C-alpha positions in Angstrom: 37.3 40.8 39.4 34.3 42.3 37.3 32.4 45.5 37.7 29.1 46.3 36.7 28.9 50.1 34.2 30.9 17.9 58.0 32.1 15.6 55.7 29.7 14.3 52.7 29.1 10.5 53.4 29.5 9.4 50.2 26.5 8.7 48.2 25.1 5.2 49.0 24.1 3.3 45.8 21.4 1.5 47.5 18.8 0.6 44.6 17.8 -3.0 44.2 18.8 -3.1 40.5 22.2 -1.4 41.1 24.8 -4.1 41.4 28.4 -3.8 42.1 30.5 -3.8 38.6 33.6 -5.9 38.2 36.5 -3.8 37.0 36.0 -0.4 38.3 34.9 2.1 35.3 38.2 4.4 34.8 36.8 8.2 33.8 39.0 9.0 30.8 42.2 11.5 31.2 41.3 14.8 32.1 42.7 16.9 29.2 42.8 20.2 31.1 43.8 22.8 28.9 45.8 26.3 29.8 44.0 27.9 26.6 47.0 29.0 25.3 49.5 25.9 24.3 48.7 26.4 20.7 51.8 28.9 18.8 50.1 32.3 17.0 51.6 30.9 14.0 48.5 28.5 14.0 45.5 30.4 15.4 44.5 33.9 15.2 43.5 36.0 18.6 39.9 34.9 18.0 38.3 31.2 18.2 38.3 30.6 14.8 39.5 30.0 11.7 41.6 27.4 12.7 40.3 25.5 15.4 39.4 26.7 18.9 41.8 28.4 21.2 40.9 27.1 24.7 39.0 23.8 23.4 38.8 23.0 26.9 37.9 24.8 29.6 40.6 27.3 31.0 41.5 26.0 34.7 44.1 28.0 36.9 44.6 30.4 40.0 43.8 34.6 40.5 44.3 35.9 43.6 41.4 38.2 43.9 38.1 36.2 45.8 40.7 35.2 48.3 42.6 38.7 49.0 41.6 41.3 46.8 44.4 44.2 46.6 44.9 43.6 50.5 48.6 42.7 51.6 49.3 39.7 53.3 52.4 38.4 55.2 54.4 35.9 54.3 54.1 32.8 56.1 57.5 32.1 57.3 57.4 35.0 60.0 59.8 37.4 58.2 59.4 41.0 58.2 55.9 41.7 56.7 57.0 45.1 55.4 59.6 43.7 53.2 57.1 41.0 51.7 56.1 42.3 48.2 52.6 41.5 45.9 55.2 39.3 43.5 56.5 37.3 46.1 52.9 36.9 47.3 52.0 35.5 43.5 55.0 33.4 43.1 54.6 31.8 46.2 51.0 30.9 45.3 52.3 29.8 42.3 54.9 27.1 43.9 52.4 26.4 46.6 50.4 24.9 43.4 53.3 23.8 42.0 54.6 21.9 45.0 50.8 20.4 46.0 50.6 18.7 42.2 47.9 21.3 41.0 49.7 22.8 38.0 50.1 19.3 36.7 46.7 18.6 37.3 46.0 21.3 34.9 45.8 24.9 37.2 48.4 26.7 34.7 47.3 30.4 34.5 48.3 32.0 37.0 46.8 35.1 36.8 47.2 38.4 39.1 44.6 40.6 39.6 43.6 44.7 40.0 46.4 46.6 41.9 49.9 44.8 40.1 50.3 48.4 37.8 50.9 52.2 37.4 50.8 53.7 34.5 53.9 56.3 34.1 53.5 59.6 32.3 54.5 58.3 28.7 51.6 56.1 28.7 53.6 52.7 29.7 52.0 50.5 31.9 54.8 49.1 35.0 54.5 46.7 37.9 53.3 48.9 41.1 55.8 50.8 43.2 53.3 49.5 46.7 50.8 46.9 47.1 47.3 47.6 48.4 47.8 51.5 48.6 48.7 54.4 45.6 50.7 52.3 43.0 52.6 54.9 41.3 54.7 57.1 44.1 56.8 54.5 46.3 55.8 54.8 49.8 58.8 53.0 52.5 55.7 52.2 54.9 54.2 50.3 52.5 54.8 47.1 51.0 56.3 46.8 47.5 54.3 46.0 44.4 56.1 44.6 41.6 58.8 45.0 39.7 59.1 47.7 37.0 58.9 45.3 34.4 56.9 42.0 34.6 59.7 39.7 32.6 61.0 37.7 35.4 57.9 37.6 37.2 56.7 35.8 33.8 59.7 33.7 33.6 59.3 32.4 37.1 55.8 31.2 36.3 57.0 29.2 32.8 59.6 28.2 35.1 56.9 25.8 37.1 55.2 25.0 33.8 52.6 27.7 34.5 50.7 30.9 32.1 51.1 34.3 32.9 47.3 35.7 33.9 47.6 39.3 34.0 44.2 41.8 34.9 43.5 45.3 33.2 40.3 46.8 32.4 38.6 48.5 29.2 37.7 51.7 30.7 40.1 54.6 32.5 41.2 53.2 35.6 40.8 50.0 37.1 38.2 48.9 39.5 40.3 49.5 43.0 42.8 52.0 42.3 43.0 55.7 43.1 43.2 59.0 40.9 46.8 58.7 40.0 48.9 61.8 41.1 50.5 63.5 38.4 52.4 63.0 36.2 51.5 59.4 36.4 48.1 58.5 34.2 45.0 56.3 35.0 46.1 52.8 34.8 43.1 51.6 32.5 43.5 50.2 28.9 41.4 52.8 27.5 43.3 54.8 24.7 46.2 52.7 25.3 45.4 49.3 24.1 48.1 49.0 21.8 51.0 49.7 24.0 49.3 48.0 26.8 49.3 44.7 24.1 52.8 45.3 23.2 54.3 45.0 26.9 52.0 42.2 27.9 53.1 40.1 24.9 56.8 41.5 25.8 56.6 40.4 29.3 55.6 36.5 28.0 51.4 37.4 29.4 49.5 34.4 28.0 46.0 35.3 29.4 44.1 38.7 29.6 41.5 39.3 32.1 40.0 42.2 31.3 37.4 44.4 33.2 34.6 46.9 32.4 35.4 49.8 35.1 35.6 53.4 33.8 34.6 53.0 30.5 34.1 56.2 28.4 33.3 54.2 25.5 30.7 51.2 24.3 32.2 48.2 25.6 32.0 46.1 22.4 34.2 49.3 20.6 36.8 48.7 23.6 36.8 45.4 23.8 37.4 45.1 19.8 40.2 47.3 20.0 42.3 45.1 22.8 41.4 41.8 20.9 42.7 43.6 17.5 45.6 44.9 19.6 46.9 41.8 21.2 46.3 40.0 17.8 49.0 42.6 16.4 51.2 42.3 19.0 51.5 38.7 19.1 51.7 39.2 15.0 54.0 41.6 15.5 56.7 39.6 18.0 56.3 36.3 15.5 57.3 38.2 12.9 60.2 40.0 14.6 61.8 36.7 15.4 60.6 36.5 19.0 57.8 33.4 18.4 54.9 34.4 21.4 51.9 31.7 22.0 48.4 33.1 21.6 47.2 35.3 24.5 43.7 33.8 25.7 41.2 36.8 26.2 39.0 36.8 29.3 36.2 38.9 28.3 34.2 41.0 31.1 31.3 42.2 28.9 28.4 40.5 29.8 29.1 40.5 33.3 27.9 44.4 33.0 24.0 43.6 32.1 21.3 41.7 33.4 19.2 39.6 31.6 17.9 41.3 28.4 18.7 43.0 24.9 21.9 44.2 25.6 23.2 41.3 27.8 21.7 38.8 24.6 23.6 41.0 21.9 27.0 40.8 23.9 26.7 37.1 24.5 27.0 36.6 20.8 29.7 39.7 20.2 31.8 38.5 22.4 32.3 35.1 20.8 34.3 36.8 18.2 36.8 38.3 20.4 37.8 35.8 23.1 37.8 32.5 24.6 35.2 33.0 27.8 33.4 35.8 29.4 32.2 36.3 33.0 28.4 36.3 32.9 27.3 37.7 36.5 28.5 39.2 39.8 31.6 38.4 41.5 31.7 35.5 44.3 33.1 36.9 47.2 35.0 35.9 50.4 35.6 39.2 51.7 36.2 38.0 55.2 38.0 41.4 56.6 34.3 43.1 55.7 32.1 40.5 57.3 32.0 38.0 54.8 30.3 34.9 56.4 29.1 32.7 54.2 30.9 32.3 51.1 29.0 29.5 49.9 25.5 31.1 49.8 26.5 34.9 50.4 22.7 36.7 48.8 23.7 39.4 46.6 23.1 42.8 48.3 24.4 42.0 51.6 27.8 43.1 51.2 27.7 44.4 47.9 25.3 45.3 45.1 27.5 43.3 42.6 28.8 40.5 44.9 27.3 36.8 46.3 27.9 33.1 47.1 29.0 30.2 45.8 25.5 29.1 45.0 24.5 31.9 43.8 26.9 32.5 40.9 26.1 28.6 39.8 22.8 29.4 39.8 23.1 32.7 38.0 25.3 30.8 35.2 23.2 27.8 34.6 20.5 28.9 32.5 23.1 30.5 29.8 24.8 26.7 29.2 23.3 27.0 25.6 26.2 29.7 24.8 28.8 26.8 25.3 31.4 25.3 23.3 35.0 24.3 22.8 36.4 27.9 22.9 33.7 30.0 24.2 33.1 29.4 28.1 30.9 30.9 30.5 33.3 32.1 33.3 31.3 31.4 36.5 34.0 33.0 38.5 36.3 31.4 41.1 36.4 28.3 43.1 36.2 29.2 46.9 38.3 25.5 47.9 41.0 26.0 50.5 41.2 28.5 53.2 37.9 30.5 52.3 35.5 29.3 54.9 33.6 26.7 53.1 33.0 23.3 54.0 34.7 20.8 52.9 30.8 19.4 51.7 30.6 22.7 50.1 33.6 22.7 48.6 32.7 19.3 47.0 29.6 20.8 45.8 31.2 23.6 44.2 33.4 21.7 42.5 31.0 19.5 40.9 28.4 22.3 39.9 31.5 24.0 37.8 32.3 21.3 36.5 28.9 20.1 35.2 28.8 23.4 33.9 32.2 23.2 31.8 33.3 26.5 33.6 36.8 27.5 33.5 38.1 26.2 36.9 40.0 28.9 38.7 41.1 28.5 42.3 41.1 31.6 44.7 42.8 30.9 47.8 46.0 31.2 50.0 47.6 28.5 47.6 50.9 29.0 50.0 49.4 26.6 52.5 48.7 23.6 49.9 52.7 23.5 50.2 53.8 20.0 52.1 55.6 22.0 54.5 53.2 24.4 55.7 50.6 21.1 55.7 53.4 19.4 57.9 53.7 22.4 60.5 50.0 23.0 60.7 48.4 20.1 61.4 44.7 22.2 62.8 44.8 23.2 59.0 45.8 20.1 57.6 42.8 18.1 57.4 40.6 20.4 55.6 43.4 21.6 53.1 44.2 18.3 52.4 40.9 17.5 51.6 40.2 20.3 49.4 43.5 19.2 47.7 41.2 15.9 47.2 38.6 17.9 45.6 41.0 19.9 43.3 42.5 16.8 41.9 40.0 14.8 41.3 40.9 13.5 37.8 37.4 12.1 36.8 35.7 15.2 38.1 38.0 17.3 36.0 37.3 15.3 33.1 33.9 16.4 33.5 34.6 20.3 32.8 37.3 19.1 30.6 35.2 16.5 28.0 35.6 17.7 24.6 32.2 18.1 23.5 31.9 21.4 25.6 28.1 20.9 26.6 27.3 22.9 29.5 24.9 20.9 32.7 21.6 22.1 32.5 19.6 22.1 35.5 16.7 19.7 35.1 15.3 19.7 38.1 15.2 22.1 41.4 15.9 26.1 40.9 13.4 26.5 43.9 12.7 30.4 44.8 11.9 31.5 48.6 9.0 33.4 49.3 10.5 37.2 48.4 11.4 35.3 44.9 15.2 35.1 45.5 16.6 31.5 44.8 16.4 29.3 47.5 20.0 28.4 48.5 19.8 27.0 52.0 17.0 24.0 51.1 15.6 21.9 48.9 17.7 19.6 45.7 19.0 20.7 42.4 19.9 18.4 39.5 22.0 18.8 36.5 22.7 17.0 33.8 25.6 17.3 31.8 25.9 15.6 27.9 29.1 14.1 27.2 31.1 13.4 24.1 31.0 9.6 24.4 27.1 9.4 25.2 27.8 9.0 29.1 25.6 11.7 31.1 27.2 13.4 34.4 24.5 14.1 37.4 25.1 15.9 40.0 22.4 15.8 42.7 23.2 19.1 45.4 21.7 18.3 48.8 20.8 22.5 49.7 19.5 21.6 52.9 21.3 21.5 56.3 20.4 17.6 57.3 20.8 14.9 55.0 18.6 13.6 52.3 17.6 10.9 50.2 17.0 11.1 46.5 16.0 8.5 43.5 17.6 9.2 40.6 15.2 7.9 37.7 17.8 7.4 34.7 14.9 9.0 32.6 15.6 12.6 34.6 19.2 12.2 33.1 17.7 12.3 29.9 18.3 8.4 29.2 15.4 5.8 28.0 16.4 2.6 29.7 15.1 -0.6 28.2 16.2 -3.0 30.6 19.6 -3.2 29.8 22.2 -2.1 32.2 23.9 1.5 32.4 27.3 1.6 34.2 27.1 4.2 37.2 30.5 5.6 38.2 30.5 7.7 41.1 33.3 10.5 41.2 33.3 11.2 44.4 33.6 8.1 46.1 35.1 6.2 43.2 33.2 3.0 43.3 31.2 1.7 39.9 27.9 0.0 39.8 25.1 -0.8 37.6 21.5 -0.4 37.2 18.7 -0.4 34.9 16.7 2.5 35.8 17.5 4.3 39.3 20.3 4.7 41.3 19.2 5.6 45.3 21.3 8.5 46.6 22.1 9.4 50.4 23.6 13.0 50.2 25.0 15.1 53.4 24.0 18.7 54.2 25.0 21.1 51.4 26.9 18.5 49.7 26.5 16.8 46.3 26.5 13.5 44.7 28.4 13.5 41.1 27.5 10.5 38.7 29.1 9.4 35.2 26.3 7.4 34.0 27.5 5.4 31.0 24.6 3.8 28.5 24.8 -0.1 26.9 25.3 -0.1 23.2 22.3 1.1 21.0 20.4 3.3 23.6 18.9 6.6 23.2 18.7 9.9 25.1 15.9 12.3 24.6 16.4 15.9 26.3 13.9 16.2 29.4 13.9 18.9 32.2 12.6 22.4 33.6 12.3 24.9 30.9 13.2 28.2 32.6 12.1 31.9 31.6 15.2 34.3 31.6 15.0 36.3 34.9 15.6 40.2 34.7 17.1 40.5 37.9 20.3 38.3 39.4 18.6 38.4 42.7 15.5 36.4 41.9 15.6 33.0 41.1 14.0 31.6 37.4 10.4 30.5 37.5 9.6 27.5 35.4 7.4 26.4 32.3 4.6 25.3 34.3 1.3 23.5 33.5 -1.3 25.9 35.0 -2.7 24.2 37.9 -1.9 20.4 36.5 -5.0 20.3 34.6 -5.2 17.9 31.6 -7.9 19.9 29.5 -8.6 23.5 28.7 -5.0 24.0 30.2 -2.8 27.1 29.7 1.0 27.4 30.7 2.2 30.0 32.6 5.5 30.7 34.4 5.8 29.5 37.9 8.3 29.0 40.8 10.3 25.4 40.0 9.2 22.8 42.5 10.5 20.0 40.9 7.4 18.7 39.9 6.1 16.7 37.3 3.9 19.3 35.7 6.8 21.5 35.3 9.1 18.9 33.4 9.2 18.7 29.2 10.6 16.6 27.1 11.6 17.7 23.7 11.2 15.2 20.7 13.1 15.0 17.7 10.1 16.1 15.5 10.1 19.6 17.7 7.2 18.9 19.4 7.6 19.3 23.2 5.8 17.2 25.5 4.6 17.5 29.1 5.4 14.9 31.2 3.0 15.1 34.1 1.6 12.2 35.9 -1.6 11.7 35.0 -1.7 13.8 31.8 -1.0 11.3 28.8 0.1 12.6 25.4 -0.5 16.6 25.9 2.7 18.7 23.8 3.2 22.4 23.9 0.5 24.0 21.9 0.4 27.4 20.5 -3.5 29.1 19.8 -4.2 29.4 15.8 -6.0 32.9 17.1 -6.6 35.6 19.3 -8.9 34.9 22.7 -9.3 35.8 26.2 -6.5 34.4 28.5 -7.9 31.6 30.8 -5.5 33.0 34.0 -5.7 36.6 32.8 -8.9 37.3 30.7 -7.0 39.1 28.4 -6.6 39.1 24.3 -4.1 37.2 23.5 -2.9 34.3 21.4 -2.0 31.8 24.2 0.1 29.0 24.6 -1.0 26.0 26.4 -1.5 22.3 26.0 -3.2 19.9 24.0 -3.1 16.4 22.5 0.1 15.6 20.7 -0.7 15.7 17.1 -4.0 17.3 17.1 -2.4 20.6 15.9 0.7 20.1 14.2 1.5 23.2 12.5 1.1 24.8 16.4 3.2 22.2 18.2 6.5 22.2 16.4 9.4 24.3 17.4 12.6 25.3 17.4 15.6 26.5 19.7 18.6 28.7 19.3 21.3 29.9 21.1 19.9 33.0 21.8 17.1 30.8 23.9 14.2 31.3 21.6 11.5 28.7 21.5 10.2 29.4 18.3 6.9 28.2 16.5 8.4 26.8 13.4 7.9 28.3 10.2 6.7 31.4 11.9 8.4 34.5 13.3 6.9 34.2 16.5 8.4 32.8 19.9 7.2 31.5 23.4 6.9 34.5 25.0 6.1 35.3 28.9 3.2 38.1 28.7 4.0 41.4 29.4 7.8 40.9 30.1 6.8 39.9 33.8 9.8 37.3 33.8 9.8 36.7 37.4 5.9 37.1 38.4 4.5 33.9 39.6 1.5 33.3 37.6 1.9 35.1 34.6 0.7 33.2 31.5 2.4 32.4 28.4 1.6 33.6 24.8 3.0 33.7 21.0 4.0 36.7 20.0 6.9 38.2 17.2 10.1 37.4 18.1 12.5 40.0 19.1 15.4 40.8 16.0 18.6 39.0 17.1 21.2 39.8 18.0 20.3 43.7 19.4 16.7 43.2 19.7 16.4 40.1 21.7 13.7 40.2 24.4 14.4 38.4 28.1 10.3 37.4 28.1 11.4 35.5 25.2 14.5 34.2 26.5 14.5 30.5 27.6 16.8 27.6 29.0 15.6 24.4 27.8 16.8 21.0 27.7 19.4 19.9 24.9 20.8 17.1 24.0 24.3 18.7 22.2 24.4 22.5 22.2 22.5 24.9 20.0 25.1 26.1 16.7 23.6 29.4 16.1 
């Protein structure tokens, strides 16, 4: 939780240039990473020096999206009133273990809100009740947790799991009542060191840190807790009781829509933690009427909750911030008993792995145990398919790839008529660079019927020369070769996921859409667009993404940005050298359009940085959406003074552009 201040037919590789290969291409083994395996003596609580904590995206489990603070019944029919929150979490951990998911890498088991209360002396203890007032025992309520959580943590460790815990940076968590005196509010604000000491003493390995109840700036609060955890770990080690590093998951960026404050937060969190939430919660609150966890629009149930597709859509534009030890947290996987179809579950796994997102399951994992599956045949078919999805080592390997690059949406991302993301129609194509020179490609069919799609290897960033590329279908586990295209058949709400390995000596060039930063989570990003697809006297604007070639760009090594529009030969993104009246709106500005490449090299060379600025090389001016109207279709693009980093980065100068490797600054 983070608060704000039909089975798919396997993709058919039908292209005439695709032939069955010999031995199957074996993907690298998944380097599933719990993020906390390094001893504190070697690593501080920040990502450097000494190498990154969470060198690959963390994997695990969290109860929130599935059950929130709601008491659950035991599955064996025993009296519910005796069934505690702690036992529920232990049973989920055991379900993960029995199903082989802890062994597959899903190690960090995190209990979310409502596990705690704070006594009159200011110390956290296990909740006395589950899902009600936590500080005074009520015999009519189900129990919460042990007074101290040491034994609970030891149980998780005995399964080979890691102990994750939730708190908030403010005075009170998001889902608890004002306490009854003498108990104190249960948030960590003003109690950071005491809480960090408790966490380390209990054996906590990972801390998820929310924003609720904050009275001070989030940067101040998150810095204080990061320092407190580091101090607690250091003190424990100095006292002869070695403790591992505590992985720190910060929620601050998710408190803000895109803009200067969000951009600043995306920078300062890097020095404090290893992962951070970037957008609203994925929500599967079926008790409150959520009927479509796959594509629940923002605001239907809550102003801060949306579906699995919307979470991907909000996160993909921030892939430039990713890298080993620094991860965008797209929230939880709803794979299991949350109401998505098998196709939708496969698509969420494909998309999140392509994002290099943390893979955190939120489902009733008790049902993954072999004994439950054997005794519940009506549910077993779907749940076994869920386990196959979660356990796919080839897909996990893409998520865990050591390059750490996030996926880029090179085509798709269309908008509905009201400007919201089109979650139920069209295709999205996502490309993720991999450390060995391969590319992972996800093609998502958002429509309600089967779709055919021909993938051009150039779309994935390759430069084919006639030699064969190895194409591995990561869901069908089949291998073929291609010299130019791959034909796919994809079921409704399903996805094809390919790992494409180039022949020796081949090259890559970043290609795809360039999208403007949206200023509202409920709106779709708009694409940098060649105005009216003209081939002369042309301007560029932002326009709903269509997948058209007039919105496809190629970032060349010399800094030029080539338009890939069919019929538009050798045109590059070009800034005017003077202020003129605009082609689109008639207003005065230093407008940007396309012109023959090489015709004005001083006005055609662009740099791209982690903050998302496309800056005219050798100047202090950036590609700018006129008047800040980043979600208004048809708005022209100008050249304007760049907002100063890190505190004054402007949303209308922030772009998601394709890259070969993530920008480092």
